[in-house]
N, C-alpha and C positions, 0 to 999 in steps of 0.2 A: 504494500500500500504506500502510495506516495504521500509526501507531506501536504500537498494540496488536497488530496482526498481526505486525509486525516483532519485537516482544518475544516473542510466542508461538513464532515460528520460531527465535529465538535460544535459547529454552529447549529446544526439540527438538534443536538443533544441539550443545548441550553434551555430549551422550552419544556423538557420533560422532567418529571419527578422520579426519585429513586423508588423502585418497586420491591426491592429486596433489602434485607438487613443481615449482616454477618456479625455475630457476637462471640461470646466465649465458647460456644459449642463448635465453632470453626466450620470447616467445609465437610459436609456429609454427602453421600451418594444421592440422597434425596434432593439436596440443594442444587447439586450439579444437574440433575434431571430437570428440575423446575427452571433453572437458568436456561438450559438448552431449549426447553419448550417455549419459554418467553422470547428467546432470541429468534426462534423460528416464526413466531407470531408477529413480533414487533420490529425485529432487525437491530434496534438500538435499545439498550437497557442501562439503567443506572443502579448501582448497588451502594448502600450506605454501610460503612464499617463502624460498628459501635465502639465506644471507648474501652469497653471491657474485653475487647478482642485481643488475643495474644499475637495477632499477625501485624506485620508492617503492611501498610496499605498498598504500596507498590509491589511487594512480593506476592501479596494475595491477588492483586490484579493479574499478574503474570501467571499465577497458578490457575486461576479461574479461566483465563483466556485459553490456556493450554488444555484444560479439561473439557471445555465446551467447544473447542475448535473455532474460536472467534478471535477477533483482533482487539487488543487492548488499545483503546483510543486515548484515554487520559486518566490520570489520577489527580484529583484536586482536593486538598484537605483530607476528608474522610470518605470521599466519593470516588467510585470506580465507574468508568463508562466502557461498555463492551459493544462491539458491532459484529454481526455476521449476516451477510447478504443471503437472501433466500435464493434457492436454486431456480425456482419457478415463480413467476408473478411478483418480482421484486418491486416494491414501491419506491425504493431509493435508487436513483441512477447516479453513479459516481462520475465526477468530471474527468 
C-alpha cells in the first residue's frame, strides 16, 4: 500500500467511531473472528485499546493486522485503524 493510499484511508477513517475494545483479556480467537467479520462488512474499522491492557498499542496493531490479514493504517493515542478491501463489491476505491 502506498503512502497516498494510506493517507486516503486515514481521511475516511476520521469520521468513524471505534467499534471494538481490547482490554486486559488481550487478543482471543473470538476477537480475531469478530474483527475479521467486521472488516469484511465495513472494510475500515477502529479499535480502542483500554488503559488496563498489557499491550503496546503499536505492537497490538501489528499483531491484529497480521491475524486478520489486513493493513495497519495508523495508531493514534489508544486507537488502532485497520483496513482490508473486500474481494467483491468493494465500496472503497483506492487512488
